[in-house]
C-alpha positions as CSV (number, residue, x, y, z in Angstrom):
1,M,-0.3,-0.3,0.0
2,R,1.5,3.2,-1.3
3,R,0.8,6.8,0.6
4,I,1.8,10.3,0.3
5,A,2.9,11.7,2.9
6,V,2.4,15.7,3.5
7,P,1.6,18.1,6.6
8,F,-1.7,16.9,8.0
9,V,-4.0,17.5,11.2
10,T,-6.2,14.7,12.6
11,L,-9.8,14.2,13.7
12,L,-11.0,11.7,16.1
13,L,-13.9,9.5,16.3
14,A,-15.1,9.2,20.0
15,G,-17.6,9.2,22.8
16,A,-19.3,12.2,23.5
17,V,-19.0,15.9,21.8
18,T,-15.9,18.3,23.2
19,L,-14.1,21.0,23.1
20,V,-10.3,20.7,24.1
21,A,-7.0,23.2,24.3
22,P,-6.3,26.1,22.6
23,V,-4.7,27.2,19.5
24,A,-3.7,30.0,17.4
25,A,-6.1,32.2,15.3
26,A,-7.2,30.6,11.8
27,A,-9.9,30.7,10.3
28,A,-12.6,28.0,11.6
29,P,-13.8,25.6,9.2
30,P,-17.0,26.1,7.3
31,H,-19.8,23.9,9.0
32,S,-18.2,22.7,11.8
33,G,-20.4,24.1,14.6
34,V,-18.1,26.8,15.0
35,P,-20.2,30.1,14.7
36,S,-19.6,32.2,11.7
37,G,-16.6,34.6,12.2
38,A,-15.2,32.6,14.9
39,A,-11.4,31.9,15.0
40,A,-9.6,29.1,15.6
41,G,-8.1,30.8,18.3
42,D,-11.8,31.5,20.0
43,L,-12.3,28.0,20.2
44,P,-11.7,26.2,23.9
45,G,-9.4,23.6,21.5
46,P,-7.3,22.7,18.7
47,Y,-9.8,20.7,17.5
48,I,-13.5,20.4,16.8
49,Q,-15.4,16.9,17.9
50,G,-18.9,15.9,18.0
51,P,-21.1,13.3,15.1
52,L,-20.6,14.1,11.7
53,V,-24.2,14.5,10.5
54,G,-25.5,14.5,7.1
55,Y,-28.5,14.0,4.5
56,L,-31.5,12.9,6.4
57,D,-29.7,14.0,10.1
58,K,-27.8,10.0,9.7
59,C,-24.0,10.0,11.4
60,V,-21.2,8.8,9.7
61,T,-20.6,5.6,11.8
62,A,-17.3,3.5,12.0
63,R,-17.1,-0.1,11.7
64,I,-15.2,-2.5,11.7
65,H,-14.5,-4.1,7.8
66,S,-14.9,-8.0,8.5
67,L,-12.0,-8.9,5.7
68,A,-9.6,-6.3,6.4
69,Y,-7.9,-4.1,9.7
70,W,-9.5,-0.7,8.6
71,Y,-13.1,0.8,9.4
72,N,-15.7,1.4,7.0
73,A,-17.1,4.7,6.8
74,L,-21.1,3.6,7.1
75,Y,-24.2,6.0,7.5
76,Y,-26.7,4.9,10.5
77,P,-29.2,7.2,12.3
78,C,-27.3,9.0,15.2
79,S,-27.4,7.4,18.9
80,G,-24.9,9.1,20.2
81,A,-22.6,5.8,20.1
82,A,-19.0,6.6,20.7
83,D,-18.5,5.0,17.0
84,Q,-20.4,8.0,15.8
85,V,-18.0,10.8,16.9
86,V,-15.6,12.8,14.6
87,K,-12.4,14.6,16.0
88,Q,-11.7,17.6,13.3
89,A,-8.6,19.2,13.8
90,V,-8.0,22.8,11.8
91,G,-6.6,22.0,9.0
92,G,-8.4,18.8,8.0
93,T,-8.1,15.1,8.9
94,L,-10.6,13.1,10.6
95,E,-9.9,10.3,12.8
96,Y,-11.6,7.6,14.7
97,K,-9.5,5.8,16.9
98,G,-6.3,7.6,16.0
99,L,-7.6,5.9,12.6
100,C,-7.8,8.6,9.6
101,M,-10.7,8.6,7.5
102,M,-10.0,8.7,3.5
103,P,-10.3,6.7,0.5
104,E,-10.6,3.3,0.4
105,P,-6.5,2.2,0.0
106,E,-5.2,1.9,-3.5
107,R,-8.3,3.7,-4.9
108,W,-8.8,7.1,-6.0
109,R,-12.0,7.7,-8.6
110,R,-15.4,8.0,-8.3
111,E,-17.4,5.3,-6.4
112,T,-14.4,4.8,-3.9
113,P,-15.1,3.5,-0.5
114,V,-14.4,5.6,2.6
115,V,-12.5,4.3,5.4
116,F,-10.6,4.6,8.8
117,D,-7.2,3.5,8.4
118,D,-3.3,4.1,9.7
119,C,-3.1,8.4,9.6
120,L,0.4,8.5,7.8
121,G,0.3,12.1,7.1
122,G,-0.8,11.8,3.0
123,S,-3.2,14.4,1.6
124,N,-5.8,11.1,0.9
125,E,-6.0,11.8,4.8
126,Q,-7.2,15.4,4.6
127,W,-10.9,17.1,4.0
128,E,-11.9,20.9,3.3
129,F,-15.0,21.9,4.9
130,R,-16.2,23.9,2.0
131,D,-19.0,26.8,2.6
132,D,-21.9,25.0,0.4
133,G,-21.2,22.0,3.3
134,T,-19.7,19.5,1.2
135,I,-16.2,18.2,2.7
136,R,-13.8,17.6,-0.5
137,N,-10.6,15.0,0.1
138,A,-7.5,16.9,-0.7
139,W,-6.0,14.1,-2.7
140,T,-9.2,12.8,-4.9
141,N,-11.2,16.6,-5.5
142,L,-14.1,14.1,-4.6
143,C,-16.8,14.8,-2.0
144,L,-18.1,13.2,0.8
145,D,-21.3,11.3,-0.6
146,V,-24.0,9.3,0.5
147,P,-24.5,6.9,-2.2
148,R,-27.8,8.1,-4.8
149,A,-28.9,10.1,-2.2
150,S,-30.4,6.4,-0.1
151,S,-32.2,6.6,3.2
152,Q,-30.8,3.1,3.9
153,D,-29.0,2.5,6.9
154,G,-25.6,0.8,6.6
155,I,-24.9,1.9,3.6
156,R,-20.8,2.3,2.8
157,L,-20.3,6.2,2.4
158,I,-18.3,7.0,-1.0
159,L,-16.5,9.4,-2.9
160,W,-18.0,11.6,-5.8
161,D,-18.1,14.7,-8.0
162,C,-18.6,17.7,-6.0
163,V,-22.1,18.5,-6.6
164,G,-23.4,20.1,-3.7
165,G,-26.6,17.8,-3.5
166,V,-28.5,17.3,-0.1
167,N,-26.6,14.3,0.2
168,Q,-23.2,15.8,0.1
169,R,-24.1,18.3,2.8
170,W,-22.2,17.5,6.0
171,R,-22.1,19.5,9.8
172,I,-20.2,18.4,13.1
173,A,-23.0,18.2,15.4
174,V,-21.6,20.3,18.5
C-alpha cells in the first residue's frame, strides 16, 4: 500500500461531543459547528469533536471491516454512540480511534468507498469543509457522498463529484 506524505491535522471519533485545549487563531472550518466569523483561536481547543451529521440527519459511523484491518465509514441514524463522533482539527483530517478518514487504500476515483485507516500524513487524509456544506478530499478532489441519496441504514459512504446535493452536505454537531 503506497501513501503520499504531507503535513496534516487529525480528527478523532469518540464518545461525547467535546472541545479541548487552545490553538493559534485561524479561520474555523465552515459547517464545523463553530459560529460564523469565529477564529480557531476563539475555540477552547485545537479540534472540534462531535457527530458528523449529513442527509436525513444520519451520522457517519465507523464499523470494522470483516476482511480488512480498517473501519468502513457507514451511514446510520445518530445514536450518540462512540463510533459516531468525529474529531476535526483545524487543517482538516477526520479521525476515529487514531485512524484517519480516507478513500479506501489504492483507490481514488468516483464511487471509492471511504474508510478509517492508519494516519500517515498523506493528502488522502485531508478534508476541506466547504462553504456549501460539502467535504472535499484533498487527494481526489471528490466529495464525501451518501450514494444515490439513499435512506438505507448502514450504506457505505463513497467519494463522488462535488455537486453540492443534499446527500453531500455535512456538519459536525457540537
